[in-house]
N, C-alpha and C positions, 0 to 999 in steps of 0.2 A: 429652386434648386441651389444647392451649395456650389460655389465657385472654387475652382483650384487656385490657391494662392501661389505666388511666384517662391514663397518659403517652402512650401510643401513639395513643389515640383522640383526645386533645386535639391532638396534634401534626398528626394528619391533618385534623382538623376546622380548625385555623389555616391548613394549606395550602390547603384547599378555599376558605376565605374569601378568601384572597389570589390565587386563580388566576383569570385574565380569560377563560379558555376555557369556556364552558358545557358542551361536551362531556367535557372531562377532568374538570371539577368533577362532572358527573353520574356518570362512570366511578369516581371514587374514592368518592363518596357511596355508590353501589352496593356497593362492596368493604367500606366500613366497616360498612353495614347487615348484610351478610352475616357478617362477623367477629363484630358483636354479637349476631347470630342463631345463631351457634355452628356454621355451615357448615364442614365440614371443609377445612383448608388456608388459609382466607381470612386467618387471623391471621397465619401465616407469610407470605404474600404481601403483607400490608400491611406487616409489617415490613421486607420486603425492599425495597417501594417508598418506604417513609419512611427508609431507612438512607443515603440520599444525603447531600450532592449528589454528582452525577457529578464526577469529578476529571479535570484534563487530562492525558491520556495522550499518544499519539502525535499531537502537532500540535494537540491540542484534546479535544473531547468525543466520546464515542461509547457508545450504549446502546439499549435497546429503546424503542420508541415507546409510551409509556404515561404515564398520570398519576402524580404523586408526584415528589418531588426527586431520586430514583434512575432517572429516565428522561427520555427526550427527549420534550419537550412545548413548548407555547407558553411556559408560565410559565417553565421553565427556560431556553429560548433568549431571552427578553425579559430575563430578570436576567443572563445571561451576556452578552449584547450590551451592557448598561448597564455591567457591570463592564469589558468591553473598551474601551468608550468613556472610563470614568474613568481606565483605565491610559494609554491614548494620551494623554488631557490630561496626565497626570502625567510623561510623557516629552517634553512640549512639542510635541505634535502637533495641537493643537486646529485644527479646521477643515481638516485635510488630507484628501486624497482617501482614501476606503475603497471597494475593489470587492467586490462581493457576489454570489455565484454559486450554483447549487444543481444537483443532479441530479435524477432523477425517480423518488426513492424515496416511500414512504408519509410524508406530513407534510412533505415538502422545501419545496413552495410556500408553505404557512403559516409555516414558519419562516424562509424566505428573505424574505418579505414583512415579518414582525415584526423582522427584522435589519436591514432597510432602514429600516424606520420609526423604529426607536430611534436608530440612527446619524445619521439625518437631523434628528430631533428635538434629537439632542446637538450639532448644529452642524457635522457633517461633510460633505463634498463627496461624497456617495455616488453610485458608479457601479454600477449594478444590471444584471447580465446578464438580459435579460428572459426568455430561455428556457433550459431545462434544458441544461447545457453541461458537457463534461469538467472534471475538476479542474485539469488543466495549462493551461486557457484563464485560469483566474483567477490562478494563480501567474504566466503570462505577462503578463496584464494589470496586476498588481500592480506588476510591474518596469517594464513599458513606460511606464504613467502616472505613475510616481513616487509611487505610493500609500503612505501610512503603514502600510496593513495591507490584507489581503485575507481574506475569509471565503468558504469553500465549504461548503454544507450538504450533506453526503454522509457515508455510512457505508463508501464503497469497496466492498469484497467481501464484507462482512459479511452474514449471513442476512437475509431479507426483512424481518423484524420489527424490525431495527435502523435508526437513522439516526444522524447525528453532526454536527459543527461544527468545522471544521478552519480554523486561523488561520495566516496568512502575516504576517511583518513583516520587517524587515531586506531590503529591495528584492526581496521575493518568496520568502523563505526561511521554512521552517516554524520556530515558535517553539521556543525552547531556554530551559533554566534559566538566569536566575532568573526570565525573563518569565512562564513558566507558573504560578508560584507567586504572582507578583505579581498576575496576572490573577484568579487564584482568590480571592486576599484581597480584591481589588476587588469581585468578584462577591459575596462573603460580606458586604461592607458596603454592599450595593444595598438599597434599600427593596424591598417586595413588588412582585411583578410587577404588580398593579392600579394601582399608583401610579407607574409609570414611562410618561412621556408617548410616544406614538406619532405621527409626524408621517403626514400622508396623502399628501404628493406624493412622487414619484422620478423619477430620471433613468435612462435605459437606454441601453446601448452595444453591444449585440450585433453588429450588422453591421460596424462599423469595427474592433473589436478582433478579432473572429474572422476577418474577411478578411486583416486584418494578420498574424495568427498563420499562417494557411494561406500566405500569400505567403513568409513567413519559411521553413517547414518545407520548402517546395518547394526551396529553396537547399541544403538539407543534403546530398544525394547527392554522392558523390565521383566517381563514374563516369558514363558515357554510356549504358551498355547499359539498355534498358527491355523487352526481351521476356522476360515473366515472368507466369505466371498464378498469381494469389493467391486462396486461400480464406481467408475471414476471419468472425470472429463478435464481436459486441459483448455477449454473454451477457445479453441484455434491458436492457443499460444505455444510457448515452447516447453510446457512442463509435463505433457502426457508421457512421452518416451522416458525421461528421466525419472518421473514417479513410478512408472512400471518398472524400471530397473532396480530403483531403490526398495520397493516393496518385494521384488523377487529376491534380492540379495539378502532381505531381512528375514526371508522365509516364507512370505506370503505369495502363493502361487495361483490363486484363484482370482483373476483379476480380469475385470470386463469393461472395456473402454468404449466411450460413445464414439461410434467410428465417424461420424459427420464432424466431429469437433477434435479428433486425434492429432491433425497434421496442423503445422503453423499456416496460418492464412491472414494476411495482414487486413482483409477486408471483413473478417469476422461475419461470415454471411449468415449465421443460424440465429445470432442475437443482436438485439439493438444496442445495448451496451455490453461490453465484455467484462463485466463485474458480477460475480456470484451474488452480490446483494440485491441487483437490480431485479425488479419482477420479470419472471419468465426465462431468465438467463439459464436456470437449471432444470427447466422442463424436460428437456431430452435425458438428462442425467436421472431424474426421477422415474421417468418412463422406464429406462433401462433397469434401474434398481427394481422396479416392481416386477417386469417381465422376467428377471432372471432371479428373482427371490433373493436378492443381495442381502447381506447383514449389515453393510454400511454404505454409504455413498460420499465420495470425496469429489469437490471441484476445486481446482486450482484457478486462480487469475491468470492471465496470459503470460506474466512473467514468473509465475510460480512462487511469489513470495507471500501470497495470502492463501489460506486454506478454509474451505467452506465444508461443511458435514451434514449430510442427509440422513435420517433415521425413520423407521417404521413408528409412527405414534398412533396406536390403535389400529384401525384398519387402513390408514393412508400414511403416505410418506411425506414429511416436511423438512425443511432445511432447518437447522438449529440456528439461534442467533450466535454472534461472535461471544457474546456474555455467556451463553449456555456452554459453549465449547472451552471458553476460558475457565470455567468452574470446573468441568470435568477434568481438564489437564492440570489445573493447579491442585486439585485433590489427589489426582494420581500421582503426580511427581513429588508432592510433599509426602505421601504415604509411602513412597518407595525410595526416597531419598537418603543417603547415607551422610549427606553434608551436615558440617558442624554449623548451628545457627543460620540455616537457609533463609534466604531472602526471595520474596515473589514481589511482583509489581505488575500495576495495570494504570492506565491513564485516567485522569480526572473526570473523563466522560464515560468511563467503563463501569460496570456494575461494582457496587459495594460487597458483594458476596465473597469476592477474592479475599478481602480483609478479614472477614469472618472465618473463612476456612483457615487462613493462616494462623489466626489466634488460636483455634482449635487444635492446631498442630505444635503450637508453641513456636512458630515461626515468625519472621520479620516480614513486614509488609510496608511497600511505598507505593505512592500515587505521584505519578508525574504529570507534566504537560503533555498535551497530545504529540504522538509521534515517537517512532522507535529510537530516533536520535536521542531522546531523553531516557526512554525505557532501559536501554542497554548501560546507561550511565547511573542506574538508580542506587547503586551501591555494590560493595564487596559482597561475595557470597550469593549473587544472583543465581537462582537456579531456573526460574521462569518468569516470563513476562509476556503480556499480551495487551492488545488494544481491541476494543469491540468490532473494529471494522475488519474483521477476519485475519488480524495478523498476530501470529504466535512465534514465540521464541522459545524453544524447548531445550536449546543447547548453547546457552549464551557464552560459554568459555570458548566455543568453537566458530559459531556464526553470530556476530554481534548485530543482528538484525532479525527481522520477521522471515521465516523460511516455511513456506508451505509444504514443501517435501518432507522435511524432518518432522514437522508437525503431524503430517498424514500418517508416516510410519509409527509414531508413539500412539496416534488415535486408534489405528489398527491393532496395535498390541493391547491396549486397553479393551478395545471391543471384543478381540479374542478372548482375552482373559476372562471378560465377564461372560462371553458365551460359553466357556468351558464350565463355568459355575451355574449356568442355567439363567443368566441375567442378560439385560440389554444396557445400552447407553441410556435409555429413558428410564429404566429402574434405578441407575446411578443418579439420574438427575431428580428423580422422586426422593430417593434418600437423601440426598442434599438439602431438599425443601422440607424434609421432616425433621432433619437436624439443625437446620439454620433459618427456617423460614422461606417462603416462596419469593424469590427475587424475580421479577419479570421486568423486561425491558423492551423498548421499541423505539425506532427512529422516526423522525418526521423531517423531510428535507424539502427546501424550496431551490429549483434550478431556475437561474435567471440567465437573459441573453444580455442585460445592460449591467456590467460589474459594479456600476456606482449605486445600484439598488442594494447591495449588500451592506454597504456603509450606513445608507439611509435606514435600513431596517434595524441595524444595531443601535443606531443613535436613537430611533423611536422607542425601542425596548428600553434603553437607559433613562429616557425621560419619563416613560409611563409604564413603569414596572407593575406586573399584576399583584394583587393583595391576596388572591387565592386561586388555585387551580383544583379543578375537580371537586369543588366544594370544601376543600382543605385549605387553611390559612397557610401562607407560605412567605417566608423572608428571603429578600433578594441581596445578593453578592456580586459585585463587579469585580472580575479578577485582574482588570488592568492595574498596573502597566505589565504584569507577568504574563498575562495572556488575554487575548480578546474573547473572552467567555463571560457569559453571564450564568449564574447559577441561582435556582430557586429551590429552597427546601421547606418541607413541612412533614408531619407526621406520616411517616410511611410513603412520602412522595418526594422525588427528586427529578428537577429538570435543568439540563445545561444546554445553553444556544450558543453557537460560535460559526463563523465562516469556514467553509471546507478549506483545506491547505492545498488540495490537488484538483478541485472541480469548481465550476461556477455556481456554487450552492451556499445557503445557508442551513445548517444541520441543527436538530435538536434532538437530545438524547433523553429519554423518560425512562424512569425507573420507578416501580412501585413494590412495597414488601408488605406480605401478607403472612401473618402467623399461622402455622398449621399445627393443629393438636394432634392428628394421628393420620394414618393412612385413609381412613374413611372420609376424613375432612379435606384431601386433596382436591377432588373435583370442584367442590364449591369453592375452595381457594382459587383454583385456576379460573373459574368463571368469574369471581369478583376481580381478579387482577387484569383478566382482559377486559371486563367492562370499564374498569377505572383507567386503564391505557387508552381505550378508544375515546372516551371523555377528554382525557387529557391530550391525545393527539387531535381531536377536533378543535379544541381550544388554542391549542399551540399553532396549528395551521392557520386559523383565523388572525392570530396575532402576527404571524409572519407575512401574510398576504395583505394585512390592512395597510 
């Protein structure tokens, strides 16, 4: 049995003394008492909770809602906000506008209230979204209002027990180095949470900014066709209502929502993980699409910054991959753009097809590190950016982040335009395969409970790189120090492996490219691609688990 050390006990007691929230004080006191009493596993849990602080990962903080420095709680949020305020002052932004929003997860309202109170007390002009809203609304408002920062309380598509703190700067873009480390340093220099003043007053802006966002999104469609039946779900998050309003405002009136998942519910009762990528998460959506003879199925993640698309493929419905949606949107936006010398971008782990599409349109292409904090900074003239994890930015001049709602509106526009011509989204994908070769992608991921395994897996792969994959010789490339990514490439095969930035996973991204001579050759090409991906997936899973 692990014994409670005096140092761990004292650190826990100091945190309890500095915590302004009576509920989390009592929670940690109970854990300390059980650890002192020898209850099995309590010392280990206390060590984990006191092993913080949470660090800024993808755009901010994310972690389980629980007491202690290594969790999301009021004390952590208050100190984080005080650190953000100090950082903004150090950058010459004293008194500037800061937009603060939240989703509907456990703890979100309290964390939002504390964020508003700390920033207001620090002298900032805080504009608080009074009701739970999608994350893209905060990104939009930050840019539209000329805010010096935006904060959204959200854990996006993480499990129900998590919450997070997402930060926007630079006219509505996610933070990048060295700002993240500078904010961390400012947080570390802050006093105890109980000593940080909280202002009681706040200003709210829901109606104006949300209405303005909807008005703008309604202008995004390129075509005029609107005959389309849409099945949609918000996966118990905050996106279903705003999505319905956006589609109606854009002229799409035949919308069927998954009733069981339409209202916010922080317990996410119908899904194991509230992520459209996870197996089973879209089962209710595809059942609704089948029952209602829909033309397209749309799934947003809980904070509505990601958009997943379902289509009828032959006799059954399936969800498209993020790369398939990225190719459809890239082709559509470039073919309808009037921009001079337009730029499209995706991440290094996304499909290479977007680059081929860009070349065919005489457009520029950029490949960035993983994350929208890099994608929206890909270069001047950006008209579209995506990452394979269902993130799409179809309007980078207005929302400098992924936005599931605006992406859904443009996808419905594309689907309606195709339908009016007697075609489907699958027909459009087939056409791309005929023109550019069949690009097929798949993911393999390993979820871990011990985070140290991630580093060990990456180290082992660096030491013993495979010489071939799926029978094809490959060369290995280590992208350190720019990114903790390993890339293996061979003839028609590409694999990238990296730790996830938001979840306790190691992820592998597989792509195969199969030439297609004509339409008659497509079925055989799909079979060959699927077989090769299946072989690759098995080999990569073995590598990750060994």
